[in-house]
C-alpha positions in Angstrom: -14.7 34.6 -26.4 -12.9 35.0 -22.9 -10.5 32.9 -20.3 -11.1 31.3 -17.6 -8.5 30.4 -15.2 -9.5 27.7 -12.5 -6.7 27.0 -9.6 -7.6 23.4 -9.0 -6.4 21.5 -5.6 -6.2 17.6 -5.3 -9.1 16.1 -2.5 -8.0 12.5 -3.8 -5.1 10.9 -4.8 -4.3 11.2 -8.9 -3.0 8.7 -11.2 -2.2 8.1 -14.7 -2.6 5.2 -17.5 -1.7 6.3 -20.8 -1.5 3.2 -22.8 2.3 2.6 -24.1 4.1 -0.5 -26.5 7.7 -1.4 -25.3 9.5 -4.4 -26.3 9.9 -6.9 -23.9 13.1 -7.4 -23.3 15.2 -11.1 -24.3 13.9 -13.7 -21.6 11.8 -10.8 -19.3 8.9 -12.3 -17.5 5.7 -10.2 -18.2 5.7 -8.6 -14.2 9.7 -7.9 -14.7 8.7 -5.7 -17.7 5.6 -4.2 -15.9 8.1 -3.1 -13.7 10.6 -2.0 -15.4 8.5 0.3 -17.7 5.0 1.7 -15.9 6.8 4.9 -15.6 5.6 5.1 -19.4 1.8 5.5 -18.4 3.0 9.2 -17.0 2.5 12.2 -19.5 5.8 14.0 -19.0 7.4 16.5 -21.5 10.7 16.5 -23.0 12.1 17.1 -19.6 10.4 14.5 -17.7 8.4 17.0 -15.7 4.9 15.3 -15.6 1.8 16.8 -16.3 -2.1 16.3 -16.5 -3.0 17.2 -20.2 -5.6 19.5 -21.1 -8.4 16.8 -22.4 -8.7 15.8 -18.6 -10.2 18.3 -17.9 -12.1 19.5 -20.7 -13.5 15.7 -20.7 -14.5 16.0 -16.6 -16.1 19.5 -17.6 -18.1 18.1 -20.6 -19.5 15.0 -18.2 -20.1 17.1 -15.4 -22.1 19.5 -17.4 -23.8 16.2 -19.0 -24.5 14.6 -15.8 -25.9 17.8 -14.0 -28.3 18.6 -17.0 -28.7 22.3 -15.9 -31.7 23.5 -17.8 -31.2 26.6 -20.0 -33.7 29.7 -18.5 -36.4 30.0 -21.2 -34.8 27.2 -24.1 -37.7 24.7 -22.6 -35.9 21.3 -22.0 -32.6 22.4 -23.4 -29.3 22.1 -21.3 -26.0 23.3 -21.2 -24.7 20.2 -22.2 -23.5 21.4 -25.8 -22.8 24.5 -24.7 -19.5 22.8 -22.7 -18.9 20.4 -25.2 -18.5 22.6 -27.8 -18.2 26.2 -26.7 -14.7 25.5 -24.3 -11.4 24.4 -25.1 -8.5 23.3 -22.6 -5.3 23.7 -24.5 -2.6 24.0 -21.8 -1.8 20.6 -19.6 -1.3 21.3 -15.4 2.5 21.1 -15.1 2.7 18.7 -11.9 6.2 20.0 -10.4 7.9 16.6 -10.6 9.7 14.5 -12.6 8.6 11.3 -13.9 11.8 9.4 -12.0 10.5 10.6 -8.9 6.6 10.0 -9.4 5.8 6.9 -6.6 4.7 3.5 -8.0 1.3 2.2 -7.0 1.0 -2.3 -7.1 -2.4 -3.1 -8.0 -3.3 -7.2 -7.9 -5.9 -6.2 -11.1 -7.7 -8.5 -14.2 -5.4 -9.4 -16.8 -7.9 -9.0 -19.2 -8.8 -5.0 -17.9 -12.1 -6.3 -17.1 -13.7 -6.0 -13.6 -14.3 -9.9 -12.7 -12.1 -10.9 -14.9 -10.6 -14.6 -14.0 -7.1 -14.0 -13.9 -5.3 -11.6 -11.9 -2.2 -10.3 -12.1 0.3 -7.3 -10.8 -0.5 -4.0 -12.4 1.8 -0.8 -11.6 0.6 2.7 -12.2 2.1 6.4 -11.0 0.8 7.7 -8.2 0.4 11.1 -7.1 -1.0 11.5 -3.3 -1.2 15.3 -3.7 -1.7 17.6 -6.9 -2.8 21.1 -7.4 -2.1 23.7 -9.9 -4.2 26.3 -12.6 -6.0 25.7 -15.4 -6.6 27.5 -18.6 -10.0 27.1 -20.7 -10.7 29.2 -23.3 -14.6 29.9 -23.6 -16.0 30.1 -27.1 -19.3 30.7 -25.8 -19.9 32.9 -22.9 -23.7 31.1 -22.1 -21.7 29.2 -19.7 -20.5 32.3 -17.8 -24.0 33.6 -17.1 -24.7 33.9 -13.1 -26.5 30.7 -11.4 -30.4 31.8 -11.0 -30.1 29.9 -7.2 -26.0 31.8 -6.8 -25.1 35.4 -8.3 -22.1 35.2 -7.0 -21.4 31.9 -9.1 -21.4 31.3 -12.7 -22.6 28.3 -14.6 -18.8 27.3 -15.4 -17.8 27.3 -12.1 -20.9 25.4 -10.5 -20.3 22.5 -13.1 -16.1 22.7 -12.5 -17.0 22.5 -9.4 -19.8 19.9 -9.9 -16.9 18.3 -12.1 -14.2 17.8 -9.0 -16.6 16.1 -6.3 -18.1 13.3 -8.9 -16.5 13.1 -12.3 -13.1 13.4 -11.8 -9.5 13.2 -14.2 -7.1 10.0 -14.4 -7.7 6.4 -13.9 -9.7 5.3 -11.3 -11.5 8.5 -11.1 -15.5 8.7 -10.0 -16.4 8.5 -13.3 -15.2 5.3 -13.7 -16.4 3.7 -10.1 -12.8 4.8 -8.5 -12.2 7.6 -6.1 -8.6 9.0 -7.2 -8.7 12.4 -9.3 -11.5 14.4 -7.2 -10.6 18.2 -6.9 -11.6 21.3 -5.3 -11.5 25.1 -6.5 -9.0 27.2 -4.8 -9.4 30.4 -7.2 -11.4 31.2 -10.5 -11.2 34.1 -12.1 -12.5 35.1 -15.8 -11.0 37.3 -17.6 -10.6 38.7 -21.6 -9.2 36.4 -23.7 
């Protein structure tokens, strides 16, 4: 087993939309409730420090592998998709270095039911991170994904797919995979180490 550490740097803002349930105060309007509770969309630790959950990066990687559909040499029509889905783990969050109370809010006029084109619209509020960066650690159980590219001997399949994920899959709310443009990144540093 190997460990891949990739330092990622944003090329577009990032936003979170974690589901939450907080009871309304007596007499509180829906808008006042949302304004009071929107910070609950964020992922944060016990000290209130925000982070990007590891699953966001794992899902981005798996989605990119599926979309890119890179063939495994000598394996017919087989691609690396299953190798990324079952053979790679991300276990640690990317800490963003900002307390939840300092995060800015983005106000949007969106369909009330969350469906595109919905007839009724309301104001919704989400956390907004204009810039973000940090290391992500992946545990690679299936080392097939660490082979070098046939077209570029200086790059592994893993780095190529991670790079693609940052360009057209993304992480978080309103990412490219969901018809948005947030959550895109570039690879600032990439290293493979023994686990």
